[in-house]
Structure formats: C-alpha cells, structure tokens
N, C-alpha and C positions, 0 to 999 in steps of 0.2 A: 580468586578462582584458580585453584591449582598452582598458585605462585605466579600468576600472570601479573604484569605490571600495567598500570594505567596512569597517564599523566593527569595531574590535577588541572581542571579547567578553571575553577573559581574557588576562592577561599573567603569565608566571611567570619569575623570574630563574633562569638556570642557573648563571651566575657573574657577575663584575663587568662582563663585556663581552658576554655572550650572554643572550638571552631566548627564550622560547617563547611564541608568541601564537596564539590561536584566533580564527577569524572565522566569521561566518555569511555565506556567499556565496549571495545569493538569485537566483531566476529563472535557474537553470542547467538545461541539458539534457545528455543523454549526450554530445552533440557538444562540450561544453565540457571534457570530461575531458582531462587532459594534464599537462604539467610547467609550473610557474609559479614566478616569483620574486615576492617581496613587496618593495615599495618603501615605506618609512615615512618620513614627514616631520613634523618638529615644530619648535618654536622653537629647539631645541638642535642641530638638524642633520638629516641624511638618513641612512637605513640601508637596505642592500640585503641580502636574505636569500639563503641557498642555494636551489637549486631544490627544489621539493616536488611530489609527485604529487597531483593532484586527481582523485578518482574520483566520478562522479555516478551514483547508483543511482536507479532508478525503482521505485516500489512495484509488486508483482505484481498482475496482473489476468488472470483466466481468459479465454481466447479464445472458448471455446464455452459455451453455457448448460448447466445441469444437464439430465440426461435423466430423464424420468418412467419408472419401471420397474414400478410397481404402484399400484393405486388401491383403497382400501377405503372403508368406510362414512363414516369421518370422518378418514381419513389418506391420505397419499401417500408412496410410497417413491421416492427420487431417487438417481441416481448423480451425484456431484459434477462429474465431467468437469474436474478442476482440474489435470491434468498438463501441458497446453499453456498457456503463459502469455505475456503481454507483460510486460516489466519484468524485475526481478532477484529471485533467490532468495538463499539457500535459504528454503523455506516453513517457518515454525515454527508457524503457526496457520491453521486453516480454520474459517470460519463460514458458516452458511446464513442468509440473510436472506429472509424471506417477508413479503409484504404483500398486503392485499386491493387489487384494482384500484381500488376506490372510495377507498382511502387511509385507511380507518378503523382498520385494524390493521397494525402493523409489529412484527416480532419478529426477533431475531437469536439464534442458538444456536451455541455452539462444537461442532465435529464432529471426531472423531478416526478416522473410517473412510471408505472411498471411497463408501459408500452411507449414506443417512440416512432415517429415518422422521420425517415431520412429522405430528404428531397433533393432535387436538382442533380439526379444521377444520369450518367451517360448510358444510352441503350447499348446492348450487346457488350457489356463490360463486366468483368468479374470483380467482386468486392469481397474483402474480408472484414467482418464486423465483430468487434469485441467490446466487452464492458470493463471499465476501470472503476474500482471502488476505493474510497478514502475513509479512514478512521481519524479521530482527533490526534493531534500532536505531530511533531516533526517526523518525517519518514512514514507517514500514514497512508500514502497512496501505493497500492499494490501494482503488480504487473498486470497487463491486460489478461483477461480470462481467455478460455479457448475460443477460437473464432468460428463464426458462422460464415461459411463460404457460399456466396450466392452470385449467380449470373443474373443480372437484371434482364428479365424476360419481357422486353418491351415489344409490343406489336407495331 
C-alpha cells in the first residue's frame, strides 16, 4: 500500500516453493480496499506474491440516537433505532449503554429486541443512553451511537 511495511504475523508452508503469510495492516480506511501484491525481502532474496484482495471493514455505529417511548416511576422504555448505521454489518449483537450524566454509573446490557426497558433508575437523574452494535470478527464492536439524553421524570 504505497510502499508501507507490515510485519508478518504468521507464515505457513504450502509446499517447498509456496507459503501463506498473514499480516496486520494498521491504520487502514475503506479507501484502502483493493487488490495488492506482497513483496518480501530477506537475506535469501526477494519474493513477489500473486494479487490478493484487501477488504477494510468499519465497525457499525448507529446514525440516530435511541428514542424514548415510555417513562415510568424508575424505568424508561426506548426504541433502539439501530437499523441505519455507518460502517459494516451484519449486526450480530446489540447492546444498550446507559450512564448518569454525572458519570457515577455506567452499565451495558445485551438487547435482542428493537425496544428495551431500562429499569432501577434513580428519580430526578439525567441519563445518556446509547446503542452499541457488533459485527463478526475481531474489532467488530463500534463506538456508542449518538446518545439520547433523558431526565427520568419520576413523580
């Protein structure tokens, strides 16, 4: 990639003349996706690979914050709003992260439905509620999406 170097993570012999090598290519963006060749150099000589496809995937992040759908004495019902995302899917896990604005409490809960009840909240306390999405493979969990800021309006 423009002459960048990457250290070999693993090498496996296929036969006496062929090897398969794995690399960690750091600091890539989706724009770096494409076809590349590897040029390896050592004291024994130089080797050039066949072309290989590099696909750069970004972790998914919701575009919109969750929506508040109902308020109770010590709970909130939210709609995740996680269908429109930046990044790549498929989505294999959804989590709701909520925290007090003062930063004293942070909790993350797995969610398997488009709506979710957050319970055991303190009255007259402001909360930020975000959704985290995960796609398959390492590095697949994105940053929290935009927060819903809500003051628990408990009577």
